[in-house]
KEPA-510950 format. One record per residue (C-alpha): residue number from 1; y, z, x. Coordinates in Angstrom, 3 decimals, decimal comma. Example, Ala and Ser with C-alpha at 12.3 -4.5 7.8 and 13.67 -1.06 7.14 Angstrom:
2
{1 {-4,500 7,800 12,300}}
{2 {-1,060 7,140 13,670}}
***
This chain:
291
{1 {118,464 111,588 107,030}}
{2 {119,782 109,883 103,254}}
{3 {123,323 109,959 102,933}}
{4 {124,512 112,468 101,056}}
{5 {125,959 111,481 97,581}}
{6 {129,258 111,779 96,131}}
{7 {128,695 110,268 92,863}}
{8 {131,025 113,875 91,352}}
{9 {134,157 111,935 93,772}}
{10 {133,840 108,377 92,962}}
{11 {133,506 108,686 88,874}}
{12 {137,148 110,895 88,849}}
{13 {138,385 107,852 91,326}}
{14 {137,090 105,251 88,765}}
{15 {138,512 106,872 85,712}}
{16 {141,982 107,116 87,865}}
{17 {141,390 103,750 88,153}}
{18 {140,455 103,063 84,768}}
{19 {143,487 105,021 83,335}}
{20 {145,715 103,421 85,422}}
{21 {144,897 99,811 84,803}}
{22 {145,374 100,700 80,796}}
{23 {148,620 101,687 81,547}}
{24 {149,934 99,150 83,315}}
{25 {148,570 96,436 80,885}}
{26 {149,685 98,327 77,948}}
{27 {152,708 97,060 78,993}}
{28 {152,429 93,951 80,190}}
{29 {150,314 92,307 77,739}}
{30 {150,591 88,799 79,997}}
{31 {148,401 90,111 82,200}}
{32 {144,843 89,930 82,182}}
{33 {142,864 93,414 81,751}}
{34 {140,273 94,124 84,861}}
{35 {136,556 95,393 83,962}}
{36 {136,169 98,557 86,033}}
{37 {132,455 99,961 86,608}}
{38 {131,905 103,692 87,452}}
{39 {129,439 103,941 89,886}}
{40 {127,646 106,430 87,926}}
{41 {126,298 103,747 86,220}}
{42 {125,346 101,658 89,324}}
{43 {123,512 104,429 91,144}}
{44 {119,943 103,970 89,761}}
{45 {119,786 100,810 91,718}}
{46 {121,281 101,709 95,381}}
{47 {119,730 105,457 94,801}}
{48 {116,593 106,136 96,907}}
{49 {113,522 107,315 94,295}}
{50 {112,302 110,121 97,128}}
{51 {115,808 111,403 98,405}}
{52 {118,026 110,661 95,670}}
{53 {120,392 109,498 97,936}}
{54 {122,062 106,456 98,796}}
{55 {119,704 103,887 100,364}}
{56 {119,857 104,180 104,775}}
{57 {118,017 101,460 105,994}}
{58 {117,113 100,218 102,982}}
{59 {113,502 99,136 103,297}}
{60 {111,104 97,539 100,230}}
{61 {107,753 96,634 99,577}}
{62 {106,629 93,515 99,945}}
{63 {104,294 93,162 97,154}}
{64 {106,245 95,524 94,160}}
{65 {109,679 94,682 95,354}}
{66 {110,566 98,569 95,325}}
{67 {113,328 99,591 98,035}}
{68 {113,346 103,029 99,614}}
{69 {114,995 104,386 102,608}}
{70 {113,334 103,777 106,200}}
{71 {112,728 107,340 106,787}}
{72 {111,798 108,888 103,466}}
{73 {109,055 105,312 102,972}}
{74 {107,689 105,828 106,756}}
{75 {107,884 110,619 105,722}}
{76 {106,046 109,116 103,036}}
{77 {102,759 107,097 105,001}}
{78 {102,937 110,056 107,398}}
{79 {101,334 112,236 104,520}}
{80 {98,405 109,968 104,141}}
{81 {99,280 108,013 101,035}}
{82 {99,231 104,071 100,675}}
{83 {100,913 103,135 97,631}}
{84 {104,444 102,536 96,608}}
{85 {106,016 105,778 95,809}}
{86 {107,523 104,642 93,142}}
{87 {104,404 102,622 90,727}}
{88 {102,004 103,506 92,837}}
{89 {100,584 100,072 93,429}}
{90 {98,418 100,233 96,478}}
{91 {99,861 98,787 99,477}}
{92 {97,171 98,537 101,752}}
{93 {94,599 100,754 102,639}}
{94 {95,420 101,789 106,517}}
{95 {98,272 99,743 107,104}}
{96 {100,950 99,742 104,329}}
{97 {103,468 99,837 106,682}}
{98 {102,897 96,884 108,305}}
{99 {103,808 95,425 104,424}}
{100 {107,140 96,267 104,165}}
{101 {110,504 94,718 105,150}}
{102 {114,054 95,997 105,431}}
{103 {116,251 94,606 102,925}}
{104 {119,862 93,478 104,492}}
{105 {120,531 92,253 101,561}}
{106 {120,722 95,436 99,446}}
{107 {122,405 97,818 102,139}}
{108 {124,823 95,288 102,629}}
{109 {125,705 96,038 98,707}}
{110 {125,383 100,364 99,713}}
{111 {127,493 99,770 101,749}}
{112 {130,340 97,942 99,983}}
{113 {129,526 100,298 97,260}}
{114 {130,461 103,344 98,348}}
{115 {133,657 103,849 100,913}}
{116 {132,624 104,831 104,647}}
{117 {128,724 104,946 104,241}}
{118 {128,119 102,120 106,798}}
{119 {131,166 104,121 109,354}}
{120 {129,411 107,658 109,149}}
{121 {125,712 106,397 109,261}}
{122 {127,056 104,401 113,129}}
{123 {129,123 107,451 113,747}}
{124 {125,333 109,060 113,480}}
{125 {123,173 106,984 114,975}}
{126 {125,767 106,921 118,198}}
{127 {125,889 110,254 117,966}}
{128 {121,537 111,074 117,602}}
{129 {121,329 108,262 120,704}}
{130 {123,009 109,774 123,205}}
{131 {122,162 113,356 122,559}}
{132 {118,931 112,046 123,147}}
{133 {119,581 110,306 126,052}}
{134 {121,600 113,060 127,350}}
{135 {118,670 115,550 126,832}}
{136 {116,460 112,647 128,703}}
{137 {119,088 112,236 131,436}}
{138 {118,750 116,145 131,932}}
{139 {115,168 116,828 131,753}}
{140 {115,110 114,065 134,360}}
{141 {117,281 115,623 136,894}}
{142 {115,181 118,836 136,283}}
{143 {112,426 117,791 137,407}}
{144 {114,119 116,344 140,117}}
{145 {114,959 118,790 141,511}}
{146 {111,881 121,301 140,694}}
{147 {114,348 124,028 138,788}}
{148 {112,601 124,295 135,787}}
{149 {109,386 125,721 134,357}}
{150 {109,977 126,406 130,970}}
{151 {111,617 124,510 127,773}}
{152 {113,774 125,497 125,295}}
{153 {110,650 127,432 123,590}}
{154 {109,822 129,156 126,502}}
{155 {107,018 126,988 126,871}}
{156 {105,970 125,999 130,689}}
{157 {106,744 122,226 131,387}}
{158 {106,289 121,810 135,736}}
{159 {105,285 124,191 138,489}}
{160 {106,862 124,122 142,161}}
{161 {103,664 122,695 142,928}}
{162 {103,790 119,818 140,304}}
{163 {107,179 118,855 141,262}}
{164 {106,571 117,111 144,701}}
{165 {104,335 114,979 142,609}}
{166 {107,015 114,710 139,931}}
{167 {109,269 113,502 143,015}}
{168 {106,823 110,643 144,034}}
{169 {106,471 109,310 140,575}}
{170 {110,273 109,424 140,317}}
{171 {110,254 107,277 142,690}}
{172 {107,565 104,933 142,192}}
{173 {109,603 104,593 138,947}}
{174 {112,614 104,866 140,017}}
{175 {114,940 101,306 138,128}}
{176 {113,052 101,484 135,708}}
{177 {114,057 102,935 132,144}}
{178 {112,581 105,251 130,139}}
{179 {112,276 104,663 126,749}}
{180 {113,350 106,756 123,871}}
{181 {112,572 107,188 120,082}}
{182 {115,640 105,166 118,812}}
{183 {114,400 101,697 121,713}}
{184 {111,379 101,926 119,706}}
{185 {112,771 102,043 115,699}}
{186 {114,098 98,984 114,086}}
{187 {117,381 98,848 112,339}}
{188 {119,529 101,332 115,082}}
{189 {123,613 99,598 115,575}}
{190 {123,228 98,031 118,884}}
{191 {119,791 96,357 117,881}}
{192 {119,307 92,523 115,599}}
{193 {117,859 93,450 112,187}}
{194 {116,126 89,750 111,994}}
{195 {114,146 90,452 115,902}}
{196 {112,510 93,894 114,157}}
{197 {111,414 92,179 110,705}}
{198 {109,198 89,189 111,598}}
{199 {112,206 86,981 110,250}}
{200 {111,644 85,056 113,988}}
{201 {107,913 84,350 113,479}}
{202 {106,373 80,743 112,627}}
{203 {106,244 80,836 109,485}}
{204 {103,320 79,007 107,019}}
{205 {104,202 76,429 104,224}}
{206 {101,625 76,102 101,372}}
{207 {101,092 73,881 98,392}}
{208 {100,008 76,104 94,940}}
{209 {98,223 73,902 93,342}}
{210 {96,637 74,938 89,525}}
{211 {93,833 73,745 88,166}}
{212 {93,429 72,144 84,799}}
{213 {94,086 75,277 82,318}}
{214 {97,296 76,356 83,665}}
{215 {100,680 74,820 84,256}}
{216 {102,205 73,236 87,647}}
{217 {104,979 75,353 89,312}}
{218 {108,275 73,522 89,384}}
{219 {108,593 73,711 93,203}}
{220 {104,491 73,467 94,465}}
{221 {105,449 73,669 98,377}}
{222 {106,529 77,346 99,902}}
{223 {107,099 78,426 103,034}}
{224 {106,091 82,663 103,469}}
{225 {105,873 84,716 106,370}}
{226 {102,696 84,375 108,569}}
{227 {102,310 88,373 107,287}}
{228 {102,849 87,707 103,643}}
{229 {99,655 88,185 101,756}}
{230 {97,712 86,521 98,668}}
{231 {99,015 89,607 96,345}}
{232 {102,440 88,181 97,375}}
{233 {102,022 84,672 96,019}}
{234 {99,915 86,519 93,009}}
{235 {103,413 87,866 92,198}}
{236 {105,194 84,833 92,783}}
{237 {103,105 83,060 89,768}}
{238 {103,744 85,238 87,530}}
{239 {106,971 85,822 87,795}}
{240 {107,009 81,695 87,679}}
{241 {104,941 81,199 84,957}}
{242 {105,433 84,203 82,887}}
{243 {109,087 85,741 84,227}}
{244 {106,743 88,764 84,343}}
{245 {105,395 90,009 87,894}}
{246 {103,157 92,364 86,404}}
{247 {101,104 89,928 85,246}}
{248 {100,110 89,042 88,411}}
{249 {96,685 90,771 88,185}}
{250 {95,499 87,205 85,750}}
{251 {95,764 84,995 88,770}}
{252 {92,807 84,590 91,305}}
{253 {93,653 82,329 94,419}}
{254 {90,801 79,819 96,229}}
{255 {91,005 78,363 99,353}}
{256 {88,707 75,612 99,918}}
{257 {86,674 76,493 96,727}}
{258 {86,373 80,187 98,138}}
{259 {88,144 83,338 96,520}}
{260 {91,066 84,890 98,944}}
{261 {91,089 89,095 98,708}}
{262 {94,314 90,493 97,932}}
{263 {95,603 91,749 101,922}}
{264 {94,537 88,578 103,187}}
{265 {97,396 87,533 105,340}}
{266 {99,115 83,466 105,460}}
{267 {98,198 83,758 108,920}}
{268 {94,426 85,024 108,834}}
{269 {93,865 82,387 105,848}}
{270 {95,484 79,553 108,539}}
{271 {93,532 80,622 110,732}}
{272 {89,945 81,076 109,471}}
{273 {89,891 79,156 106,326}}
{274 {92,063 76,525 106,727}}
{275 {90,881 76,115 110,603}}
{276 {94,392 75,040 111,904}}
{277 {94,621 72,074 109,898}}
{278 {97,632 70,608 109,328}}
{279 {100,286 72,458 107,220}}
{280 {100,793 72,784 104,193}}
{281 {97,407 75,439 103,435}}
{282 {96,168 74,036 99,665}}
{283 {95,763 77,467 97,647}}
{284 {94,908 77,188 94,539}}
{285 {94,976 79,276 91,664}}
{286 {93,008 79,606 88,583}}
{287 {92,704 82,047 85,598}}
{288 {90,970 85,068 86,621}}
{289 {87,426 85,906 85,495}}
{290 {85,837 89,564 85,218}}
{291 {82,024 89,395 85,713}}
***
């Protein structure tokens, strides 16, 4: 659930600060003037293009670096979309959610710029978590007692005959925790984001070398996540060589003189093309050839 925007109130506060600052500096010219930036001028950079609200659990597409709310982006993928909602670049043909990552830096920026947002999000998450746990406990108690036969919508949940079976299952599973939806979600208030976004995965060290027609980059050794793809490498090269990430299609990447597909991950290349030889994995970049 996206955080409700309060731009108008923030603009009033910023205007008041500016007027107060100008009046104070008029009397004492010795004080340096402080510059205040209206939040409305920053809004385009910290709001989700899908819900037009401030980022909640900011999630960034690894390839094109566009950021969205986590819930908004996953809902977009659930509608059988495999591209970026902003630039419509195809992320992955079948598993686009595997190529996005939680953007802790962006979320921290939003929390610092929007007063009270972090506190409200934590309270909402805790409230939602407690409601789900309470609901599961109530369902478990009713199953033990065999006292329920219909759910909230009037549908049948259990019969008296099945209550004995449920009791036996309860005894077998006694002591086991019942997983809730929040336990499976990443970025909840009680979890460490570094454990949920592959930050602790074993990285892959690569070396990028050019052919004779292209310039070398200043730092040819790069350490990447094992889930980073060839497209990520292409965008890095486009930024370093041309200062324009949109020119990533002007490169072809080779490993052992074999052309690498754009969705090949570093882990896949290390195992199947580099064949687990000692790192770094040597990748050669060339000008793209159109046949």
